[in-house]
C-alpha positions in Angstrom: -124.4 -123.9 -43.0 -125.2 -120.3 -42.3 -124.4 -119.3 -38.7 -126.6 -116.9 -36.9 -125.5 -114.6 -34.1 -126.4 -117.1 -31.4 -124.4 -119.9 -32.9 -121.4 -117.6 -33.4 -121.6 -116.6 -29.8 -121.8 -120.2 -28.7 -118.8 -121.1 -30.8 -116.8 -118.2 -29.4 -117.8 -119.0 -25.8 -117.0 -122.7 -26.5 -113.5 -121.8 -27.6 -113.0 -119.7 -24.5 -114.2 -122.6 -22.3 -111.9 -125.0 -24.1 -108.9 -122.8 -23.7 -109.7 -122.2 -20.0 -110.0 -126.0 -19.4 -106.9 -126.8 -21.4 -105.0 -124.2 -19.3 -106.2 -126.0 -16.2 -104.8 -129.3 -17.4 -101.6 -127.7 -18.5 -101.2 -126.0 -15.1 -101.9 -129.2 -13.3 -99.1 -131.0 -15.3 -96.6 -128.2 -14.5 -97.6 -128.5 -10.8 -97.2 -132.3 -10.7 -93.8 -132.1 -12.5 -92.5 -129.5 -10.1 -93.9 -131.4 -7.2 -92.1 -134.6 -8.3 -88.9 -132.6 -8.8 -89.2 -131.1 -5.4 -89.7 -134.6 -3.8 -86.7 -136.1 -5.6 -84.5 -133.2 -4.6 -85.4 -133.6 -1.0 -84.8 -137.4 -1.2 -81.3 -136.8 -2.7 -80.6 -134.2 0.0 -81.4 -136.9 2.6 -79.2 -139.3 0.8 -76.2 -136.9 1.0 -77.0 -136.4 4.7 -77.0 -140.2 5.2 -73.7 -140.5 3.5 -72.1 -137.8 5.6 -73.5 -139.3 8.8 -72.2 -142.9 8.0 -68.8 -141.5 7.0 -68.8 -139.7 10.4 -69.7 -142.9 12.2 -66.9 -144.7 10.6 -64.4 -142.1 11.6 -65.6 -142.0 15.2 -65.6 -145.8 15.7 -62.4 -146.4 13.6 -64.4 -148.8 11.4 -67.8 -150.2 10.7 -69.7 -151.1 13.9 -73.1 -152.6 13.4 -74.5 -151.3 16.6 -73.3 -147.8 15.8 -74.8 -147.6 12.3 -78.1 -149.4 13.1 -79.9 -146.3 14.3 -78.7 -144.4 11.1 -80.2 -147.1 8.8 -83.4 -146.9 10.8 -83.5 -143.1 10.4 -82.8 -143.5 6.7 -85.8 -145.9 6.5 -88.0 -143.4 8.2 -86.9 -140.9 5.4 -88.0 -143.5 2.8 -84.6 -144.9 1.9 -83.7 -148.6 2.2 -79.9 -149.2 2.6 -77.3 -151.9 2.4 -73.9 -151.0 3.9 -70.8 -152.8 2.6 -67.2 -152.5 3.7 -64.2 -152.1 1.4 -64.2 -155.9 0.8 -67.9 -155.7 -0.4 -69.0 -157.7 2.6 -72.4 -156.7 4.0 -72.1 -154.8 7.2 -75.7 -154.1 7.8 -78.9 -153.6 5.9 -82.3 -152.0 6.7 -84.0 -155.3 7.5 -81.4 -156.3 10.0 -81.4 -152.8 11.5 -85.2 -152.9 11.9 -85.0 -156.5 13.3 -82.6 -155.3 16.0 -85.3 -153.0 17.4 -87.8 -154.1 20.0 -91.1 -155.4 18.5 -93.0 -152.3 19.8 -90.6 -150.0 18.0 -90.9 -152.1 14.8 -94.7 -151.8 14.8 -94.6 -148.1 15.4 -92.1 -147.6 12.6 -94.2 -149.7 10.2 -97.3 -147.7 11.1 -95.5 -144.4 10.7 -94.0 -145.3 7.3 -97.2 -146.7 6.0 -95.3 -149.5 4.2 -95.2 -153.3 4.4 -91.8 -155.0 4.8 -90.0 -155.2 1.5 -89.9 -158.7 -0.1 -86.6 -160.5 0.3 -84.3 -160.4 -2.6 -85.2 -157.0 -3.9 -82.6 -156.0 -6.5 -83.6 -152.5 -7.6 -80.7 -150.8 -5.8 -78.2 -148.1 -6.7 -74.6 -148.1 -5.4 -72.9 -145.0 -3.9 -69.3 -145.1 -2.6 -68.3 -143.8 0.9 -65.1 -141.9 1.4 -63.0 -140.7 4.3 -60.0 -138.4 3.7 -60.0 -139.4 0.1 -60.0 -143.1 0.6 -62.9 -145.4 -0.1 -64.2 -147.0 3.1 -67.1 -148.9 1.6 -70.3 -148.3 -0.4 -74.0 -148.1 0.0 -76.6 -149.9 -2.0 -79.9 -148.0 -1.7 -83.4 -148.1 -3.0 -85.7 -145.1 -3.2 -89.3 -146.4 -2.8 -92.1 -144.3 -4.2 -93.5 -142.2 -1.3 -97.1 -143.0 -0.5 -97.9 -139.3 0.1 -96.7 -138.3 -3.3 -98.9 -141.0 -5.0 -101.8 -139.9 -2.8 -101.4 -136.3 -3.8 -101.2 -137.1 -7.5 -104.2 -139.4 -7.3 -106.2 -136.8 -5.4 -105.2 -134.0 -7.9 -106.2 -136.2 -10.8 -109.7 -136.8 -9.3 -110.1 -133.1 -8.4 -109.1 -132.1 -11.9 -111.6 -134.5 -13.5 -114.4 -133.4 -11.2 -113.5 -129.7 -11.8 -113.4 -130.1 -15.6 -116.8 -131.9 -15.6 -118.5 -129.5 -13.2 -117.0 -126.2 -14.3 -117.2 -127.2 -18.0 -120.9 -128.2 -17.7 -121.6 -125.0 -15.8 -119.7 -122.9 -18.3 -121.6 -124.5 -21.2 -125.0 -123.9 -19.6 -124.1 -120.2 -18.8 -122.8 -119.8 -22.3 -126.0 -121.0 -23.9 -128.1 -118.7 -21.6 -125.8 -115.7 -22.3 -125.9 -116.3 -26.0 -129.7 -116.5 -26.0 -130.0 -113.4 -23.8 -127.7 -111.4 -26.1 -129.2 -112.6 -29.4 -132.9 -112.6 -28.4 -133.2 -108.8 -28.2 -131.3 -108.4 -31.5 -133.6 -111.0 -33.1 -136.6 -109.0 -31.9 -135.0 -105.8 -33.2 -134.5 -107.4 -36.6 -138.1 -108.6 -36.7 -139.4 -105.2 -35.7 -137.2 -103.4 -38.2 -138.4 -105.7 -41.0 -142.0 -105.0 -39.9 -141.3 -101.3 -39.9 -139.8 -101.5 -43.3 -142.9 -103.4 -44.5 -145.1 -100.5 -43.5 -146.2 -101.4 -40.0 -145.4 -98.3 -37.8 -146.7 -100.0 -34.6 -143.6 -102.2 -34.3 -141.9 -101.8 -30.9 -139.4 -103.8 -28.9 -139.0 -104.1 -25.1 -135.9 -102.5 -23.7 -135.0 -104.9 -20.8 -131.6 -103.5 -19.9 -129.6 -100.3 -19.8 -126.6 -101.6 -21.8 -125.8 -101.0 -25.4 -128.5 -103.4 -26.6 -131.0 -101.7 -24.3 -130.1 -98.3 -25.6 -130.4 -99.6 -29.1 -133.9 -100.9 -28.4 -134.8 -97.5 -26.8 -133.5 -95.6 -29.9 -135.4 -97.9 -32.2 -138.6 -97.3 -30.2 -138.0 -93.6 -30.4 -137.5 -93.8 -34.1 -140.6 -95.8 -34.6 -142.6 -93.3 -32.5 -141.4 -90.5 -34.7 -142.2 -92.4 -37.8 -145.7 -93.2 -36.5 -146.2 -89.5 -35.5 -145.1 -88.4 -38.9 -147.5 -90.8 -40.5 -150.3 -89.5 -38.4 -149.4 -85.9 -39.3 -149.4 -86.8 -42.9 -152.8 -88.3 -42.7 -154.2 -85.3 -40.7 -152.6 -82.9 -43.2 -154.2 -84.7 -46.2 -157.6 -84.8 -44.4 -157.5 -81.2 -43.2 -156.3 -79.9 -46.6 -158.9 -81.9 -48.5 -161.7 -80.5 -46.2 -160.7 -76.9 -46.5 -159.6 -76.8 -50.1 -162.8 -78.4 -51.4 -164.9 -75.3 -51.1 -162.7 -72.7 -52.9 -161.8 -75.3 -55.5 -165.5 -76.0 -56.2 -166.2 -72.2 -56.4 -163.3 -71.8 -58.9 -164.3 -74.8 -60.9 -168.0 -73.7 -61.0 -167.1 -70.1 -62.1 -164.7 -71.4 -64.8 -167.2 -73.8 -66.2 -169.8 -71.1 -66.3 -167.4 -68.8 -68.2 -166.5 -71.7 -70.6 -170.2 -72.4 -71.2 -171.0 -68.7 -71.7 -173.3 -68.6 -68.7 -171.0 -66.2 -66.8 -169.4 -63.1 -68.4 -165.6 -62.8 -68.3 -165.4 -59.5 -66.5 -162.8 -58.0 -64.1 -165.2 -58.6 -61.3 -165.4 -62.4 -62.2 -161.6 -62.6 -62.5 -161.2 -60.8 -59.2 -163.5 -63.4 -57.6 -161.3 -66.2 -59.0 -158.2 -64.4 -57.7 -159.7 -64.1 -54.2 -160.5 -67.8 -54.1 -157.0 -68.6 -55.3 -155.6 -66.4 -52.5 -157.8 -68.2 -50.1 -156.3 -71.5 -51.2 -152.8 -70.1 -50.7 -153.7 -68.9 -47.2 -155.2 -72.3 -46.3 -152.1 -74.1 -47.5 -149.9 -71.7 -45.5 -152.0 -72.3 -42.4 -151.9 -76.1 -42.8 -148.2 -76.0 -43.2 -147.8 -73.9 -40.1 -150.0 -76.4 -38.2 -147.9 -79.3 -39.4 -144.7 -77.6 -38.2 -146.4 -77.1 -34.8 -147.4 -80.7 -34.6 -143.8 -81.8 -35.3 -142.4 -79.4 -32.8 -142.4 -82.1 -30.1 -139.8 -83.9 -32.2 -137.7 -80.8 -32.8 -137.8 -78.7 -29.7 -134.6 -76.9 -28.6 -135.4 -76.3 -24.9 -133.4 -74.4 -22.4 -134.0 -72.8 -19.0 -135.6 -69.4 -19.5 -136.5 -66.7 -16.9 -140.2 -66.2 -17.8 -140.9 -62.6 -16.5 -138.3 -60.8 -18.6 -139.1 -63.2 -21.5 -142.8 -62.2 -21.4 -142.0 -58.5 -20.9 -139.9 -58.6 -24.0 -142.7 -60.1 -26.0 -145.3 -57.6 -24.8 -143.0 -54.7 -25.7 -143.3 -55.8 -29.4 -147.0 -54.9 -29.3 -146.6 -51.5 -27.5 -147.2 -49.5 -30.7 -150.4 -51.5 -31.7 -151.7 -51.3 -28.1 -151.1 -47.6 -28.0 -153.1 -47.1 -31.2 -156.0 -49.2 -29.9 -155.7 -47.6 -26.4 -155.1 -51.0 -24.8 -153.3 -51.1 -21.5 -150.8 -54.1 -21.2 -149.2 -55.3 -18.0 -147.1 -58.3 -17.0 -147.1 -59.4 -13.3 -145.0 -62.1 -11.8 -141.9 -63.3 -9.9 -138.5 -62.5 -11.5 -137.1 -65.8 -10.2 -139.6 -68.0 -12.0 -138.0 -70.1 -14.8 -139.2 -72.8 -17.2 -137.7 -75.4 -19.5 -138.9 -74.2 -22.9 -138.0 -73.6 -26.6 -137.8 -69.8 -26.7 -138.8 -69.6 -30.4 -141.8 -71.9 -30.2 -143.0 -70.3 -27.0 -142.7 -66.9 -28.6 -145.1 -68.2 -31.2 -147.6 -69.3 -28.5 -147.6 -66.0 -26.6 -147.6 -63.9 -29.8 -150.6 -65.7 -31.1 -152.6 -65.2 -27.9 -151.7 -61.5 -27.6 -152.7 -61.0 -31.2 -156.1 -62.6 -30.7 -156.6 -60.5 -27.5 -155.8 -57.3 -29.3 -158.2 -58.2 -32.1 -160.9 -58.6 -29.5 -160.3 -55.1 -28.2 -160.4 -52.8 -31.2 -161.7 -49.8 -29.1 -159.5 -50.1 -26.0 -159.4 -52.3 -23.0 -156.9 -54.0 -20.7 -154.6 -56.9 -21.4 -153.0 -58.5 -18.4 -150.4 -61.4 -18.2 -150.1 -62.9 -14.8 -147.2 -65.3 -14.0 -147.3 -67.7 -11.0 -145.5 -70.8 -9.8 -145.8 -73.7 -7.5 -143.3 -76.5 -6.6 -144.9 -78.7 -9.4 -145.9 -76.3 -12.2 -145.6 -72.8 -13.8 -148.8 -70.9 -14.7 -149.2 -68.1 -17.3 -152.6 -66.4 -17.6 -153.4 -64.1 -20.5 -156.7 -62.2 -19.9 -158.3 -59.4 -21.8 -161.5 -57.3 -21.5 -162.5 -57.9 -25.1 -165.7 -59.2 -26.8 -165.2 -62.8 -25.5 -165.9 -66.1 -27.2 -169.4 -67.3 -27.9 -170.5 -70.1 -25.6 -171.3 -72.5 -28.4 -167.8 -72.1 -29.8 -165.9 -72.4 -26.5 -165.7 -76.3 -26.4 -164.3 -76.3 -29.9 -161.9 -73.4 -29.6 -158.7 -75.5 -30.0 -160.0 -77.7 -32.8 -158.6 -77.2 -36.3 -160.5 -74.9 -38.6 -162.8 -73.8 -35.8 -163.7 -70.2 -36.9 -164.8 -67.5 -34.6 -166.8 -64.4 -35.5 -163.6 -62.5 -36.4 -163.0 -64.9 -39.3 -159.7 -66.5 -40.2 -158.8 -70.1 -40.8 -159.4 -71.3 -37.3 -155.8 -72.7 -37.1 -154.1 -70.3 -34.7 -155.4 -71.7 -31.4 -154.9 -75.3 -32.8 -151.3 -74.4 -33.4 -151.0 -72.9 -29.9 -152.4 -76.1 -28.3 -150.0 -78.3 -30.3 -147.0 -76.2 -29.2 -148.0 -76.2 -25.6 -148.6 -80.0 -25.6 -145.1 -80.4 -27.2 -143.7 -78.6 -24.1 -145.4 -81.2 -21.9 -148.0 -78.6 -20.7 -151.7 -77.9 -21.2 -153.8 -74.9 -22.1 -157.4 -74.0 -21.1 -159.7 -71.1 -21.7 -162.6 -69.4 -19.9 -164.7 -66.6 -21.4 -167.7 -64.5 -20.9 -169.3 -62.9 -23.9 -168.8 -59.1 -24.0 -166.7 -59.3 -20.8 -163.4 -60.9 -21.8 -161.4 -64.1 -22.2 -158.6 -65.7 -20.1 -156.2 -68.3 -21.5 -154.3 -70.3 -18.9 -151.1 -72.2 -19.7 -149.7 -74.8 -17.3 -146.1 -76.0 -17.7 -144.5 -78.7 -15.6 -141.8 -77.6 -13.2 -139.2 -79.6 -15.1 -140.0 -81.3 -18.4 -136.9 -83.3 -19.0 -134.6 -80.4 -18.3 -131.7 -80.2 -15.9 -132.7 -80.5 -12.3 
C-alpha cells in the first residue's frame, strides 16, 4: 500500500508516542524496584538495631528478663517486625503476641490501629532465625517475620492505577493531537500539489491560501507569487500578439498589395515603388521595436531593482542631458524641489520615464518655450510635475493619451506614454495629465512614500 505524507506523519508520531509511553512504563518499574530496595534496606537496618538493643538488654540484666525485653518486642512490632526470642537452650523467652498481650487493652487497640494490621494467626511458620551474641558468645537467637508493609502495597497499587490512567489519557490525547497535526501539515501540501498540477495543466488562476508564516506558509506564498508572474506573463503574451497583429496588419497589407500589383503587371517595378516597400518594411521594424519595448515595460514590475534615490539631484542629472537640445530650441529648463526628498525607485526604469516625458515636451516646443520640473513631497507621497508651454494635447485625444498606439498630431507609434504608464504603475505609483491646446501640458507623477523599501 502506498503511504501518503499524512500516513507517514501518523506512523512517525505513533512511534514517538509508543516510545514515550514505553519510557513511562520502564521508568515506573525502575522507581518501584528502587522503592522496594529502599524499604527492605530500612527494614534490615531496624533488624540490626533490634539485635543490638536486645543484646544490650541481656548485658544489663545479666540474662533474659521477660519484663525487660517486652517493650523492645512491642517497638519491633511497631516497626513491622514480629519476633520470637529464644535463649541458648532454644527455649522461648518471649514473642510478639505475648509482649502485646502484656500491655493494657487500650494500648493494644492503639497499637493495632497504628500498625493497620490484624493479629497474626497462631502457628505462623514463615520465620527466619538470627543469632544473638555478647562478647563473642551466643546468648540466644531471634526468629523473626517481616510482614509486607501496608504502605508499600498501597503505594504500588496507587502507582499502577496512576500509570494506567496516564497511559490511557495521555496516549489518547497524543493520538488525537497527532492526527490533527498530520492533517494540518499535510493539507496545505495537498493543496499545493493540486494547484501545481492545475498550473501544469494550463490553468494560471490556481492559488493556495497561506495560513501560516512557517516554511509551508512561505512555500505557499512563493507558489502564489510564481503563479502571479506566470499569469502576468500570459497576459503580456496575449496583449503582445493582439497589439502586434493590429499594427502590423496595415503595412503588411500595403506590402502585399503592391507586390501583387507588380507580379500582375499592374504596377511598374520602379525605384519609387521599391522605396515604398522599403518604407513599409522599416515601419514594420519600428512597430516591432516599439512593441518589444512596451513588453519590457510591462514586465518591469517583475524585474525592478529598486533603491533609495535622492530625487532632486537625480532629476537635475537627467535634465542636463538635454541641455544642448534645449539650447538649440531656445527652451528654458528648470528643476525645483527639496534636496532631502527621496523615493524608492529603480534608477534605470525611472530614467526611461523622465526621459520620455522630457523628449515629448521638447517636441511640443520646436520654437522655444519653458520646461519646468517641480518636485514636492508629503508624509504619504512624492510628486513630480513636468510642465511645458508647448502646443498642448487635443481635447479629444486627452482621455486616451496613455493607451497603446494612441497617436498624436506629431505622429509616432503611440507607445511612448503607454510605456511610461506601465513603468510608473510598476513602481506602485500613478500618472495623470492636464493640457490646454496651444498653452501647454503638465504630467503629474505620484509615488508612494515607501513602496516596499526600507523604512
